[in-house]
C-alpha positions in Angstrom: -38.7 4.7 -33.3 -35.2 5.4 -34.6 -34.1 3.6 -37.8 -30.8 1.8 -37.5 -29.4 4.0 -40.3 -29.7 7.1 -38.2 -28.0 5.3 -35.2 -25.1 4.2 -37.4 -24.8 7.7 -38.9 -24.7 9.3 -35.5 -22.3 6.7 -34.2 -19.9 7.1 -37.2 -20.1 10.9 -36.9 -19.2 10.7 -33.2 -16.2 8.5 -34.0 -15.1 10.8 -36.7 -15.2 13.7 -34.3 -13.2 11.7 -31.8 -10.6 10.8 -34.4 -10.1 14.5 -35.3 -10.0 15.7 -31.7 -7.8 12.8 -30.4 -4.9 13.6 -32.6 -4.7 17.2 -31.5 -5.1 16.3 -27.8 -2.4 13.6 -28.1 0.0 16.1 -29.8 -0.6 18.6 -27.1 0.0 16.0 -24.4 3.3 14.9 -25.9 4.5 18.4 -26.4 3.6 19.4 -22.8 5.2 16.3 -21.4 8.4 16.8 -23.3 8.4 20.5 -22.4 8.0 19.7 -18.7 10.7 17.0 -18.8 13.2 19.5 -20.4 12.2 22.2 -17.9 12.7 19.9 -14.9 16.0 18.7 -16.4 17.3 22.2 -16.9 16.3 23.2 -13.4 17.9 20.2 -11.8 21.1 20.8 -13.9 21.3 24.5 -12.8 20.2 24.0 -9.1 20.8 20.3 -8.1 19.6 21.0 -4.6 16.1 21.2 -5.9 16.0 17.6 -7.0 14.8 16.1 -3.7 12.1 18.8 -3.4 11.0 18.1 -7.0 10.8 14.4 -6.4 8.8 14.8 -3.2 6.5 17.3 -4.9 5.8 14.9 -7.8 5.1 12.0 -5.4 2.7 14.2 -3.4 1.0 15.3 -6.7 0.6 11.6 -7.7 -1.1 10.8 -4.3 -3.4 13.8 -4.7 -4.4 12.7 -8.2 -5.3 9.2 -7.0 -7.3 10.6 -4.0 -9.3 12.9 -6.2 -10.0 10.2 -8.8 -11.3 7.8 -6.1 -13.4 10.6 -4.6 -14.9 11.4 -8.0 -15.7 7.8 -8.7 -17.4 7.4 -5.3 -19.4 10.6 -5.9 -20.6 9.3 -9.3 -21.6 5.9 -7.7 -23.6 7.7 -5.0 -25.3 10.0 -7.6 -26.2 7.0 -9.8 -27.6 5.1 -6.8 -29.6 8.1 -5.7 -31.1 8.5 -9.2 -31.8 4.8 -9.7 -35.2 4.8 -8.0 -36.3 7.8 -10.0 -35.2 6.3 -13.3 -36.9 3.0 -12.4 -40.1 4.8 -11.6 -40.0 6.8 -14.8 -39.3 3.8 -17.0 -42.1 1.8 -15.3 -44.5 4.8 -15.9 -43.5 5.0 -19.6 -43.9 1.3 -20.1 -47.2 1.2 -18.3 -48.7 4.1 -20.3 -49.2 1.8 -23.3 -51.4 -0.4 -21.1 -53.6 2.5 -20.2 -54.2 3.6 -23.7 
């Protein structure tokens, strides 16, 4: 059995790691977003004819992101439902082993 102190220590260690990594990831995200916005702005200023192509491309990209996200969620659901009988059988076997001993 795991003492509650170990669980709390592990949980706080994981949160500490998330705090450290999250700030770097957020900084990278903000810098990349601002860089892309300035890049698109410069391109549209120099070549205004590209603006409709850019808008259509961004909308298509948004639709693709939504479709991939839905597909991934469905695949995870199907994987979990396929593993469910195996996990149930395993947990029943483990809980029944104490009755045998």
